[in-house]
C-alpha positions as CSV (number, residue, x, y, z in Angstrom):
1,M,-2.0,27.0,-39.6
2,A,-5.4,28.5,-40.1
3,R,-7.2,25.1,-40.2
4,Y,-6.8,21.6,-38.8
5,S,-4.9,18.9,-40.7
6,A,-6.0,15.3,-40.9
7,F,-3.6,12.4,-41.5
8,R,-5.0,8.9,-42.2
9,F,-2.6,6.1,-41.4
10,D,-3.1,4.3,-44.8
11,D,-2.3,7.5,-46.7
12,V,1.1,7.9,-45.1
13,G,4.1,5.8,-46.2
14,A,6.1,3.7,-43.8
15,T,9.7,4.6,-43.2
16,V,12.5,3.6,-40.9
17,S,13.3,7.2,-39.8
18,Y,12.4,8.4,-36.4
19,A,12.0,11.5,-34.2
20,P,15.2,13.7,-33.9
21,S,15.1,13.4,-30.1
22,C,15.5,9.6,-30.2
23,S,17.9,7.0,-31.4
24,V,16.2,3.7,-32.0
25,A,17.1,0.0,-32.6
26,G,14.9,-2.8,-33.7
27,L,12.5,-0.4,-35.5
28,T,10.2,-2.2,-37.9
29,W,8.5,0.9,-39.3
30,S,7.3,4.4,-38.4
31,R,4.7,6.7,-39.9
32,R,4.6,10.4,-39.2
33,L,1.0,11.6,-38.7
34,S,1.4,15.3,-38.3
35,P,2.6,18.3,-40.4
36,T,6.3,19.0,-40.5
37,D,5.7,22.7,-39.6
38,Y,3.2,22.0,-36.7
39,S,4.3,22.7,-33.1
40,L,3.6,19.0,-32.1
41,W,4.3,15.7,-33.8
42,L,3.0,12.2,-33.8
43,L,4.6,8.9,-34.9
44,E,2.9,5.6,-34.9
45,A,5.7,3.0,-34.9
46,A,6.4,-0.7,-34.5
47,F,9.4,-2.4,-32.8
48,G,10.5,-6.0,-32.7
49,D,11.1,-7.7,-29.4
50,G,14.0,-6.1,-27.7
51,G,13.7,-2.9,-29.8
52,V,14.9,0.3,-28.1
53,L,14.0,4.0,-27.9
54,R,16.8,6.0,-26.4
55,W,16.4,9.7,-25.6
56,D,19.9,11.1,-25.9
57,A,19.4,14.5,-27.6
58,P,17.7,17.7,-26.4
59,H,13.9,17.3,-26.3
60,G,10.7,18.6,-24.8
61,D,8.2,16.6,-22.9
62,E,7.2,13.4,-24.8
63,A,4.6,10.7,-24.4
64,V,4.6,7.2,-25.7
65,Y,1.3,5.3,-25.5
66,V,1.5,1.5,-25.9
67,L,-0.9,0.3,-28.5
68,E,0.3,-3.3,-28.5
69,G,3.0,-5.2,-26.6
70,A,4.8,-3.5,-23.8
71,L,7.7,-1.2,-22.9
72,R,10.2,-1.8,-20.1
73,V,11.5,1.4,-18.5
74,D,13.9,1.3,-15.5
75,G,12.7,-2.2,-14.6
76,R,9.1,-1.3,-14.9
77,V,6.9,-2.8,-17.6
78,C,4.3,-0.6,-19.1
79,P,1.6,-2.8,-20.8
80,A,-0.7,-2.1,-23.7
81,G,-3.1,0.7,-22.7
82,G,-0.5,2.4,-20.6
83,A,1.9,5.3,-21.3
84,V,5.4,6.4,-20.7
85,I,6.0,10.1,-20.1
86,V,9.5,11.3,-20.8
87,E,10.2,14.7,-19.2
88,S,12.0,17.4,-21.1
89,G,15.8,16.9,-21.2
90,A,15.7,13.5,-19.5
91,D,18.1,10.8,-20.7
92,A,16.0,7.7,-20.9
93,E,15.6,4.3,-22.5
94,A,12.6,2.2,-23.2
95,G,12.8,-1.4,-24.5
96,A,10.1,-3.4,-26.3
97,V,8.8,-6.5,-24.6
98,G,7.7,-8.7,-27.5
99,P,6.5,-7.1,-30.8
100,T,5.3,-3.6,-29.7
101,R,3.4,-0.8,-31.4
102,V,3.3,2.7,-30.0
103,A,1.8,6.2,-30.6
104,H,4.7,8.6,-29.8
105,F,3.9,12.3,-29.3
106,G,6.4,15.1,-28.9
107,T,7.0,18.8,-29.4
108,R,9.2,20.6,-31.9
109,R,10.7,22.8,-29.2
110,A,13.3,21.3,-26.8
111,A,12.5,23.9,-24.1
112,P,9.4,23.2,-22.1
113,P,6.7,25.9,-22.1
114,A,6.9,28.6,-19.4
115,D,3.9,30.8,-20.1
116,G,1.0,28.5,-19.3
117,P,-1.3,28.3,-16.2
118,F,1.4,26.6,-14.1
119,G,4.4,28.4,-15.4
120,A,7.7,26.6,-16.2
121,P,8.4,23.2,-14.8
122,G,10.8,23.0,-11.9
123,P,14.6,22.6,-12.5
124,A,14.8,19.4,-10.4
125,P,16.2,16.4,-12.3
126,H,13.8,15.3,-15.0
127,G,12.9,11.7,-15.4
128,V,10.3,9.2,-16.7
129,H,6.8,8.3,-15.5
130,A,5.3,4.9,-16.4
131,V,1.6,4.9,-16.0
132,G,-0.7,1.9,-16.2
133,P,-3.9,1.6,-18.2
134,R,-6.1,3.0,-15.4
135,G,-4.3,6.3,-15.6
136,R,-3.4,8.8,-12.9
137,W,-6.8,10.6,-13.0
138,V,-10.2,10.0,-14.5
139,S,-12.7,12.7,-15.5
140,G,-15.5,13.3,-18.1
141,R,-18.7,12.6,-16.1
142,R,-19.8,16.2,-16.7
143,E,-19.3,15.9,-20.4
144,G,-20.8,12.4,-20.8
145,V,-17.4,10.7,-21.7
146,R,-14.6,8.9,-19.9
147,A,-11.2,10.6,-19.9
148,T,-8.3,8.7,-18.6
149,W,-5.3,11.0,-18.0
150,F,-1.7,9.8,-18.1
151,A,-0.3,13.4,-17.7
152,D,-2.2,16.5,-16.9
153,S,0.4,19.4,-17.0
154,T,0.4,19.7,-13.2
155,C,3.5,17.7,-12.5
156,P,6.3,19.8,-10.9
157,T,8.8,18.8,-13.5
158,C,6.7,18.4,-16.8
159,R,3.9,20.2,-18.5
160,A,2.6,17.8,-21.2
161,A,-0.9,16.5,-21.2
162,L,-2.0,13.1,-22.5
163,F,-5.4,11.5,-22.1
164,L,-7.6,8.9,-23.6
165,V,-11.3,9.9,-24.3
166,E,-14.0,7.2,-24.7
167,A,-17.6,7.9,-25.7
168,D,-20.6,6.0,-26.9
169,E,-22.2,6.1,-30.3
170,S,-24.6,9.0,-29.5
171,H,-22.1,11.5,-28.1
172,D,-22.0,15.0,-29.6
173,G,-19.5,17.6,-28.4
174,P,-20.3,21.4,-28.3
175,A,-18.4,23.9,-30.4
176,H,-15.4,25.1,-28.5
177,T,-11.8,26.3,-28.6
178,H,-8.6,25.5,-26.7
179,T,-5.7,27.7,-25.9
180,Q,-3.2,25.0,-26.8
181,D,-2.4,23.3,-30.0
182,E,-3.3,19.6,-29.8
183,I,-3.1,16.3,-31.6
184,I,-6.0,13.9,-31.5
185,Y,-5.4,10.4,-32.6
186,L,-8.5,8.3,-33.2
187,L,-7.9,4.7,-32.1
188,D,-11.4,3.2,-32.6
189,G,-14.8,4.2,-33.8
190,G,-15.5,7.4,-35.8
191,L,-15.9,11.1,-35.5
192,R,-17.5,13.8,-37.7
193,M,-16.2,17.3,-38.0
194,G,-18.3,19.4,-40.4
195,A,-18.7,17.4,-43.6
196,Q,-15.8,15.1,-42.8
197,T,-16.1,11.7,-41.2
198,F,-12.9,10.2,-39.8
199,G,-12.2,6.5,-38.9
200,P,-9.6,4.7,-36.8
201,R,-5.9,5.6,-37.1
202,T,-6.6,9.2,-38.2
203,S,-4.8,12.0,-36.5
204,L,-6.3,15.5,-36.2
205,C,-3.8,18.3,-35.7
206,I,-5.9,21.2,-34.4
207,P,-4.3,24.6,-33.7
208,G,-5.1,26.5,-30.5
209,R,-8.0,28.9,-30.7
210,L,-9.6,27.2,-33.7
211,R,-13.3,26.6,-33.1
212,Y,-14.5,23.1,-33.8
213,A,-17.0,20.5,-32.7
214,F,-17.2,16.7,-32.8
215,H,-20.4,14.9,-33.8
216,A,-21.4,11.3,-33.3
217,A,-20.7,9.0,-36.2
218,G,-22.9,6.2,-34.9
219,V,-20.1,4.0,-33.7
220,G,-18.7,5.7,-30.6
221,H,-15.0,6.6,-30.4
222,R,-11.7,6.2,-28.5
223,F,-9.0,8.8,-29.1
224,L,-5.8,10.1,-27.6
225,N,-5.2,13.8,-27.0
226,F,-1.8,15.3,-26.6
227,R,-0.8,18.9,-25.7
228,A,2.4,20.6,-24.7
229,D,0.9,22.4,-21.8
230,A,-2.3,22.9,-19.8
231,S,-5.1,24.5,-21.8
232,Y,-8.3,26.5,-21.2
233,Q,-11.4,25.4,-23.1
234,T,-14.1,27.9,-24.0
235,R,-17.5,26.8,-25.3
236,V,-19.6,29.2,-27.4
237,G,-21.1,31.7,-25.0
238,G,-19.3,30.3,-22.0
239,E,-16.3,31.2,-19.8
240,P,-12.8,29.7,-20.1
241,M,-12.4,26.4,-18.2
242,L,-9.1,25.0,-17.1
243,E,-8.6,21.6,-18.6
244,T,-7.1,19.4,-15.9
245,P,-9.0,16.4,-14.6
246,L,-9.5,17.7,-11.1
247,A,-10.6,21.1,-12.4
248,R,-13.2,19.2,-14.4
249,G,-14.6,17.3,-11.5
250,G,-12.4,14.2,-11.9
251,E,-10.8,11.9,-9.4
252,H,-7.3,10.7,-8.6
253,I,-6.5,7.1,-9.6
254,G,-2.7,6.9,-9.3
255,D,-1.9,3.9,-11.5
256,L,1.9,4.7,-11.5
257,L,4.0,1.7,-12.2
């Protein structure tokens, strides 16, 4: 992919199909908000009370952010605003507590990455992290935003990164690149990229090393960002910067459920 791809929720038809890594029950609908040939994928999906996601096929690291309702995993309840991180190859099950809507991110490759800043994840038994809305780390003070991290690629047994970025109506971001492919899912507010303005429930699938910049749309924004591994960011004229919350001056919160 030479350019980014944008998918608006209302432009994508609803189906009852799901990700190949999961079997599901109680699915109300799902919408795929990513290209079929991209390295990462995103589904927004809705489940009825008692609906189930079951990971029972080979898969890479995946992340499920709870938009509405809640998910029960191993006796823990992850509420709206929290996330469930399912490590590569783990057998797992998550159940909807009441009507539940999620943003579910994953990778096309079942094998976790091994060539990033932290190498391959360890061979120890892989499992599930349930993280509350406060996240495990918070960063963004340097950039004038708030970034709440649910996974940051430094876990001994997983490499995915998932974080929520919140900014006010006047925030502009500098032109930059990342070394990793990413999916950005805009939850609230708006963003401008070049001549395009994007609103809520739009995904932006941005290949690694593609230079881009966000500009304020006058309404602030909240978006999720998912990557398969730790990334380096390089601003125009700057040096590469490792993108983990602690490397960016953040702090540990530890809202594990």
